[in-house]
N, CA and C atoms as an extended XYZ file, in Angstrom:
294
Properties=species:S:1:pos:R:3:atomname:S:1:resname:S:1:resid:I:1 pbc="F F F"
N       101.492      110.952       96.920 N   MET     1
C       102.425      110.646       95.855 CA  MET     1
C       101.697      110.175       94.593 C   MET     1
N       100.743      109.279       94.773 N   LEU     2
C       100.048      108.723       93.611 CA  LEU     2
C        99.264      109.791       92.858 C   LEU     2
N        98.625      110.669       93.596 N   GLU     3
C        97.887      111.745       92.934 CA  GLU     3
C        98.831      112.668       92.174 C   GLU     3
N       100.026      112.892       92.712 N   SER     4
C       100.978      113.786       92.052 CA  SER     4
C       101.479      113.234       90.715 C   SER     4
N       101.342      111.918       90.506 N   ILE     5
C       101.745      111.344       89.222 CA  ILE     5
C       100.542      110.951       88.362 C   ILE     5
N        99.376      111.481       88.725 N   GLY     6
C        98.220      111.368       87.849 CA  GLY     6
C        97.189      110.310       88.170 C   GLY     6
N        97.319      109.654       89.318 N   PHE     7
C        96.347      108.624       89.668 CA  PHE     7
C        95.215      109.201       90.505 C   PHE     7
N        94.024      108.685       90.281 N   GLU     8
C        92.903      108.939       91.187 CA  GLU     8
C        92.998      107.858       92.253 C   GLU     8
N        92.973      108.261       93.509 N   VAL     9
C        93.245      107.345       94.609 CA  VAL     9
C        91.985      107.056       95.408 C   VAL     9
N        91.773      105.799       95.696 N   ILE    10
C        90.708      105.362       96.596 CA  ILE    10
C        91.412      104.871       97.858 C   ILE    10
N        91.117      105.489       98.978 N   VAL    11
C        91.818      105.191      100.226 CA  VAL    11
C        90.993      104.235      101.077 C   VAL    11
N        91.672      103.270      101.652 N   ALA    12
C        91.052      102.346      102.607 CA  ALA    12
C        91.938      102.327      103.855 C   ALA    12
N        91.325      102.361      105.020 N   ARG    13
C        92.081      102.406      106.275 CA  ARG    13
C        92.610      101.053      106.711 C   ARG    13
N        92.019       99.989      106.189 N   ASP    14
C        92.457       98.653      106.570 CA  ASP    14
C        92.073       97.671      105.462 C   ASP    14
N        92.425       96.415      105.656 N   GLY    15
C        92.163       95.418      104.629 CA  GLY    15
C        90.692       95.208      104.334 C   GLY    15
N        89.871       95.283      105.362 N   THR    16
C        88.432       95.103      105.162 CA  THR    16
C        87.878       96.215      104.277 C   THR    16
N        88.250       97.457      104.565 N   GLU    17
C        87.819       98.570      103.714 CA  GLU    17
C        88.398       98.427      102.313 C   GLU    17
N        89.618       97.921      102.228 N   GLY    18
C        90.236       97.708      100.930 CA  GLY    18
C        89.459       96.717      100.088 C   GLY    18
N        89.007       95.636      100.716 N   LEU    19
C        88.216       94.639      100.001 CA  LEU    19
C        86.870       95.215       99.569 C   LEU    19
N        86.263       96.013      100.430 N   GLU    20
C        85.001       96.671      100.077 CA  GLU    20
C        85.206       97.636       98.913 C   GLU    20
N        86.305       98.406       98.944 N   ALA    21
C        86.602       99.344       97.857 CA  ALA    21
C        86.848       98.579       96.560 C   ALA    21
N        87.565       97.470       96.663 N   PHE    22
C        87.810       96.640       95.484 CA  PHE    22
C        86.482       96.178       94.888 C   PHE    22
N        85.575       95.702       95.724 N   ALA    23
C        84.278       95.222       95.244 CA  ALA    23
C        83.486       96.347       94.576 C   ALA    23
N        83.578       97.551       95.126 N   SER    24
C        82.819       98.683       94.594 CA  SER    24
C        83.404       99.242       93.304 C   SER    24
N        84.718       99.234       93.198 N   PHE    25
C        85.378       99.924       92.091 CA  PHE    25
C        86.158       98.991       91.159 C   PHE    25
N        85.985       97.698       91.292 N   GLN    26
C        86.797       96.714       90.575 CA  GLN    26
C        86.943       97.021       89.092 C   GLN    26
N        85.870       97.372       88.442 N   LYS    27
C        85.911       97.602       86.998 CA  LYS    27
C        86.712       98.846       86.622 C   LYS    27
N        86.909       99.758       87.574 N   ASP    28
C        87.607      101.013       87.301 CA  ASP    28
C        89.068      100.999       87.730 C   ASP    28
N        89.515       99.948       88.406 N   LEU    29
C        90.872       99.921       88.948 CA  LEU    29
C        91.891       99.517       87.895 C   LEU    29
N        93.039      100.188       87.924 N   THR    30
C        94.146       99.822       87.037 CA  THR    30
C        95.279       99.166       87.819 C   THR    30
N        95.334       99.414       89.120 N   ILE    31
C        96.335       98.813       89.998 CA  ILE    31
C        95.877       98.989       91.441 C   ILE    31
N        96.275       98.060       92.296 N   CYS    32
C        96.056       98.203       93.735 CA  CYS    32
C        97.424       98.377       94.388 C   CYS    32
N        97.571       99.443       95.165 N   VAL    33
C        98.779       99.650       95.954 CA  VAL    33
C        98.378       99.342       97.389 C   VAL    33
N        98.985       98.297       97.945 N   ILE    34
C        98.540       97.767       99.235 CA  ILE    34
C        99.708       97.701      100.202 C   ILE    34
N        99.514       98.271      101.383 N   ASP    35
C       100.515       98.158      102.439 CA  ASP    35
C       100.391       96.772      103.057 C   ASP    35
N       101.506       96.143      103.314 N   VAL    36
C       101.500       94.801      103.877 CA  VAL    36
C       100.924       94.805      105.288 C   VAL    36
N       101.284       95.805      106.076 N   THR    37
C       100.866       95.845      107.476 CA  THR    37
C        99.713       96.825      107.646 C   THR    37
N        98.533       96.277      107.930 N   MET    38
C        97.330       97.075      108.175 CA  MET    38
C        96.584       96.450      109.338 C   MET    38
N        95.759       97.240      110.018 N   PRO    39
C        94.949       96.657      111.096 CA  PRO    39
C        93.947       95.643      110.538 C   PRO    39
N        93.619       94.661      111.342 N   GLY    40
C        92.638       93.653      110.906 CA  GLY    40
C        93.223       92.799      109.814 C   GLY    40
N        92.556       92.774      108.675 N   MET    41
C        93.024       92.006      107.530 CA  MET    41
C        94.273       92.682      106.960 C   MET    41
N        95.387       91.966      106.955 N   GLY    42
C        96.628       92.520      106.444 CA  GLY    42
C        96.680       92.523      104.929 C   GLY    42
N        97.721       93.121      104.399 N   GLY    43
C        97.864       93.265      102.962 CA  GLY    43
C        97.976       91.955      102.206 C   GLY    43
N        98.695       90.980      102.761 N   LEU    44
C        98.845       89.698      102.060 CA  LEU    44
C        97.517       88.964      101.963 C   LEU    44
N        96.736       89.010      103.029 N   GLU    45
C        95.401       88.389      102.968 CA  GLU    45
C        94.521       89.124      101.973 C   GLU    45
N        94.623       90.453      101.959 N   LEU    46
C        93.832       91.240      101.008 CA  LEU    46
C        94.178       90.852       99.574 C   LEU    46
N        95.468       90.679       99.277 N   VAL    47
C        95.868       90.257       97.932 CA  VAL    47
C        95.233       88.908       97.591 C   VAL    47
N        95.262       87.982       98.526 N   CYS    48
C        94.649       86.663       98.286 CA  CYS    48
C        93.166       86.794       97.996 C   CYS    48
N        92.488       87.642       98.744 N   ARG    49
C        91.041       87.823       98.547 CA  ARG    49
C        90.750       88.487       97.203 C   ARG    49
N        91.589       89.448       96.827 N   ILE    50
C        91.429       90.092       95.518 CA  ILE    50
C        91.675       89.072       94.408 C   ILE    50
N        92.690       88.253       94.564 N   ARG    51
C        93.034       87.249       93.561 CA  ARG    51
C        91.919       86.223       93.353 C   ARG    51
N        91.113       85.973       94.379 N   GLU    52
C        89.976       85.070       94.225 CA  GLU    52
C        88.977       85.605       93.209 C   GLU    52
N        88.933       86.934       93.055 N   GLN    53
C        87.970       87.561       92.160 CA  GLN    53
C        88.585       88.090       90.872 C   GLN    53
N        89.885       88.407       90.918 N   ASP    54
C        90.543       88.983       89.748 CA  ASP    54
C        92.018       88.595       89.789 C   ASP    54
N        92.393       87.667       88.941 N   SER    55
C        93.777       87.184       88.956 CA  SER    55
C        94.710       88.041       88.118 C   SER    55
N        94.169       88.983       87.380 N   ALA    56
C        94.999       89.758       86.456 CA  ALA    56
C        95.307       91.173       86.922 C   ALA    56
N        94.542       91.716       87.857 N   LEU    57
C        94.746       93.099       88.284 CA  LEU    57
C        96.124       93.258       88.915 C   LEU    57
N        96.949       94.172       88.409 N   PRO    58
C        98.260       94.385       89.005 CA  PRO    58
C        98.161       94.884       90.451 C   PRO    58
N        99.076       94.392       91.280 N   VAL    59
C        99.133       94.774       92.692 CA  VAL    59
C       100.561       95.171       93.010 C   VAL    59
N       100.708       96.285       93.720 N   LEU    60
C       101.999       96.710       94.230 CA  LEU    60
C       101.922       96.677       95.745 C   LEU    60
N       102.670       95.766       96.353 N   LEU    61
C       102.756       95.694       97.808 CA  LEU    61
C       103.852       96.635       98.269 C   LEU    61
N       103.582       97.393       99.326 N   VAL    62
C       104.593       98.268       99.913 CA  VAL    62
C       104.737       97.910      101.384 C   VAL    62
N       105.974       98.024      101.880 N   SER    63
C       106.215       97.666      103.272 CA  SER    63
C       107.538       98.238      103.741 C   SER    63
N       107.618       98.460      105.033 N   GLY    64
C       108.882       98.804      105.657 CA  GLY    64
C       109.763       97.580      105.820 C   GLY    64
N       109.170       96.401      105.734 N   TYR    65
C       109.920       95.154      105.792 CA  TYR    65
C       110.551       94.889      104.424 C   TYR    65
N       111.560       94.061      104.395 N   SER    66
C       112.188       93.703      103.120 CA  SER    66
C       111.315       92.698      102.373 C   SER    66
N       111.571       92.552      101.092 N   HIS    67
C       110.819       91.603      100.281 CA  HIS    67
C       110.980       90.182      100.822 C   HIS    67
N       112.170       89.848      101.285 N   GLU    68
C       112.412       88.516      101.842 CA  GLU    68
C       111.561       88.283      103.092 C   GLU    68
N       111.378       89.326      103.903 N   GLU    69
C       110.576       89.192      105.122 CA  GLU    69
C       109.087       89.079      104.816 C   GLU    69
N       108.656       89.682      103.740 N   VAL    70
C       107.228       89.704      103.407 CA  VAL    70
C       106.775       88.373      102.846 C   VAL    70
N       107.543       87.760      101.984 N   ARG    71
C       107.223       86.458      101.400 CA  ARG    71
C       105.825       86.445      100.780 C   ARG    71
N       105.670       87.213       99.736 N   ASP    72
C       104.371       87.298       99.060 CA  ASP    72
C       104.109       86.124       98.129 C   ASP    72
N       105.015       85.181       98.083 N   GLY    73
C       104.800       84.021       97.240 CA  GLY    73
C       105.029       84.285       95.771 C   GLY    73
N       105.562       85.472       95.446 N   ASP    74
C       105.803       85.836       94.053 CA  ASP    74
C       104.565       85.606       93.190 C   ASP    74
N       103.428       86.022       93.707 N   ALA    75
C       102.166       85.859       92.988 CA  ALA    75
C       102.201       86.627       91.666 C   ALA    75
N       101.441       86.145       90.711 N   LYS    76
C       101.365       86.770       89.395 CA  LYS    76
C       100.844       88.197       89.518 C   LYS    76
N       101.483       89.102       88.792 N   ASN    77
C       101.095       90.508       88.766 CA  ASN    77
C       101.176       91.177       90.136 C   ASN    77
N       102.085       90.708       90.983 N   VAL    78
C       102.318       91.347       92.275 CA  VAL    78
C       103.775       91.772       92.326 C   VAL    78
N       103.987       93.070       92.537 N   SER    79
C       105.325       93.612       92.690 CA  SER    79
C       105.487       94.106       94.116 C   SER    79
N       106.708       94.406       94.478 N   PHE    80
C       107.000       94.826       95.847 CA  PHE    80
C       107.897       96.057       95.819 C   PHE    80
N       107.616       96.990       96.738 N   LEU    81
C       108.437       98.190       96.894 CA  LEU    81
C       108.643       98.426       98.380 C   LEU    81
N       109.908       98.496       98.785 N   GLN    82
C       110.217       98.690      100.201 CA  GLN    82
C       110.211      100.178      100.536 C   GLN    82
N       109.599      100.522      101.669 N   LYS    83
C       109.596      101.886      102.184 CA  LYS    83
C       110.945      102.167      102.831 C   LYS    83
N       111.357      103.382      102.905 N   PRO    84
C       110.756      104.549      102.238 CA  PRO    84
C       111.127      104.552      100.759 C   PRO    84
N       110.290      105.217       99.970 N   PHE    85
C       110.556      105.310       98.539 CA  PHE    85
C       110.211      106.699       98.052 C   PHE    85
N       110.720      107.023       96.887 N   THR    86
C       110.481      108.331       96.283 CA  THR    86
C       109.342      108.238       95.280 C   THR    86
N       108.900      109.379       94.803 N   VAL    87
C       107.874      109.420       93.760 CA  VAL    87
C       108.371      108.699       92.520 C   VAL    87
N       109.620      108.919       92.147 N   ASP    88
C       110.161      108.246       90.963 CA  ASP    88
C       110.198      106.735       91.143 C   ASP    88
N       110.513      106.273       92.339 N   GLN    89
C       110.552      104.833       92.587 CA  GLN    89
C       109.168      104.196       92.511 C   GLN    89
N       108.153      104.856       93.061 N   ILE    90
C       106.809      104.275       92.991 CA  ILE    90
C       106.284      104.340       91.556 C   ILE    90
N       106.602      105.397       90.833 N   ARG    91
C       106.194      105.487       89.433 CA  ARG    91
C       106.818      104.337       88.643 C   ARG    91
N       108.100      104.106       88.839 N   SER    92
C       108.786      103.028       88.139 CA  SER    92
C       108.219      101.664       88.523 C   SER    92
N       107.924      101.462       89.803 N   ALA    93
C       107.358      100.193       90.258 CA  ALA    93
C       105.991       99.955       89.645 C   ALA    93
N       105.185      100.990       89.557 N   ILE    94
C       103.854      100.858       88.960 CA  ILE    94
C       103.978      100.528       87.472 C   ILE    94
N       104.895      101.204       86.785 N   GLU    95
C       105.077      100.962       85.357 CA  GLU    95
C       105.543       99.544       85.072 C   GLU    95
N       106.297       98.957       85.996 N   SER    96
C       106.824       97.620       85.754 CA  SER    96
C       105.933       96.513       86.310 C   SER    96
N       104.865       96.880       87.019 N   THR    97
C       103.953       95.894       87.594 CA  THR    97
C       102.976       95.419       86.519 C   THR    97
N       102.760       94.122       86.522 N   GLY    98
C       101.781       93.568       85.590 CA  GLY    98
C       102.435       93.000       84.407 C   GLY    98
């Protein structure tokens, strides 16, 4: 979906890979789209770890759980999108994040 709307995507299989990708590509990132539920380090922990290094980078959390169930703490520059979603919905969420 992200590639279809013009984004170059860096894929990570879990939170640990996500943190490594963030460290490698931090200067080139415009947004992080992070699934809440991942093996090992989950999405919420990954957001916290990213925030330790960059408090301004926009983050879009996605989950099959509702926003109330996720409880992301309403962190700055963090938006939420519940699955399933359409291309138009993710585009709109990205545009409004940050």
